N, C-alpha and C positions, 0 to 999 in steps of 0.2 A: 615317505610314509606309506603304509599299507593301503592299497586301494580297495580292499574288500569291504563288505558291509560292516557298519559300526553299530555295536550294541552298547547302550549306556544304562548304568544303574547308579542312581543317586539316593543316598539315605540321609534324612534330616537336612542339615545345612548343605550337604553334598547334593541334595536334590536340585537346589537352585543352580549349581554349577552344571549338572547334567542337562537341565532344561536349557540353560544358556547355550551350551555346546550344540544340543539338538536343534535349537532355533537358528543356528548359524552354519550348520553342516548337515547334509542328508545323513540319516541313520536308518538302520533296519528296525530298531525297536528302542523304546525308552521305558525304564522301570523307575518309578518314584516310590520310595518307601518312607513313610512318615514325613512327607513333604509339607511345605507351607506355601500359601498363596503369594505373599509379598512380605518384605521387611516391615512395611507400614502396618499390615494386619497383625504381624507378630508383636510389634511395639505396642499395639492396642491391648494385647493379651498380657505381655510381660510388664509393661509400665503404663497401666491404664490412666494414670494421672497426667501423663505427658500430653500436652495439647496436640491434636492432629496436625496442625499447621507446622509443627516442628519435625514431623516424620519425614518430610521431603528434604531436610538438610543433610541427611545421610548420603554418603558417596555411593554406596551400593544399595540399590533399591530392591534387588532380587524379585522382580515382578514375574514370578513363574506363571500365575494364572493368565496374565496377558500374553506372555510368550508362547504358551501352549497353543494358542490360536494359530500360530505360524508353523506349527510342526505337523507334518503329514507322514506319520509312521505309526505302527501299532504302539499303544501306550497302556501300560499296566500301572495302576495306582493302588498301593497297598498301605493300609493304616490300621493302627490299633483302635479299638473302640471299647472304652474311652481311651484317649491319650492325654495324659496330664501335662505334657510338654507342648504339643501342637494340637489344638482342638480338631476333633474328627470332622467338624463342619468345614474346615479348610480342605480336607481331602475331597469332600463332596463338591466343593467349589472348583477345585482343580479338575475333577472329573467332568463337571459341567462345561468347563472351558476347553477341554480337549476335543480334538477332531476324532471321528471314527477312523479305524477301529480302536476301541478303548475298552478297558475292563477295570472295574473298581472292586477291590477285595477289602472288606472290613473284617478284622480279626477280633472277635470278642475276647476281652481280657488281656490283650497283648500289650496295652499301654504303648510306650514309645519304641520298644525293642521287639518289633514284629518277628524278625528272622530268628532271634534267640528264643522267643516264646513258642512259635508255631512249629519249629523243628522240621522234620522230614516232610510233613504235609505241605508246609510252606514251600520248601525246596521243590517238591513235585509240581506244585502249581506254577512256580516261576519257570521250571524246566519245560513244562507244557507250553507256556507262553513263548519262551525263547525258540522252541522247536517250530511252532507254527509260524512265528515271525521269520525265522531262518528259511523255512520252506517258501514263504511268500517272497522273501528277498531273493532267493535263488532263482525264482521264476522270472525276475526282472533284471537279473545281473548274470554276467558270464564269469564272474570271479568266484573262486572257491575259497579265498582267504577271508578270515574273519578277524575283526578288530574289536576289542572290548575295553570298557573303562568302568571302574567301580569308584565312585566318589562318595565319601562319607564326611559327616560333620563332626 
């Protein structure tokens, strides 16, 4: 496997996979687009009638907010405001759970498809974040190889 810096990008359900990977392997940067805090929190949104005690029977808990506390790399959290699929409040909670350096971008009117809605302006912001993260990673690493992963739901 490539030993260069790892850049992770997870969107929606893929954000949980990106957070999981970042919590178990050092990475240069993590981008979470339209992410959620945990499966239990999403169950409360999607099936509010389901008793909270049943949320823990699921095999995959996807506890991204908790796992973010273990991650020590630049983190960009991007979310539509409002988002009809995953409440914007969950993005704020992810941001509150993340270690510095971190950045929260709320995109008015983007709903759940931030990258499709915000277009080139969004790509420019992500590009700036990746460049600054790559520069920081290059100062702490002697490898010039880069590894990336894009995970989507």
